C-alpha positions, -999 to +999 in steps of 0.1 A: -696+707-258-661+715-272-640+686-283-603+691-290-583+670-314-551+678-294-538+654-268-543+666-232-506+662-225-496+685-254-495+716-232-472+698-207-448+687-235-448+723-250-434+736-217-402+716-223-395+728-259-364+749-262-356+771-292-321+783-301-315+810-327-279+799-331-267+765-321-242+738-333-255+702-333-229+675-331-230+638-339-200+624-320-171+648-330-186+658-363-207+690-368-240+681-385-258+714-383-252+750-375-281+775-371-315+777-355-330+745-339-359+735-316-352+709-290-385+691-284-396+677-250-392+641-262-355+647-271-359+651-309-343+681-326-365+699-351-347+717-380-361+749-396-371+728-426-394+707-403-372+676-405-365+659-372-332+645-359-334+615-336-319+618-301-297+588-310-282+608-339-273+638-318-243+637-294-247+672-280-258+707-288-238+739-281-256+772-280-239+801-296-246+835-279 
């Protein structure tokens, strides 16, 4: 029998992850980050360093194309 240590819902959450190569992250009217980010399915923003920004800290994200 194969037993996984990953939660069963992990695949469903991974379908909602968005990755942006160039984005600007804002907290209210102030820019807090410019560069690549991952928007996780639970609303948290993952930085390239692995740090996470709370959904409460982020006002909006603009994609740069």
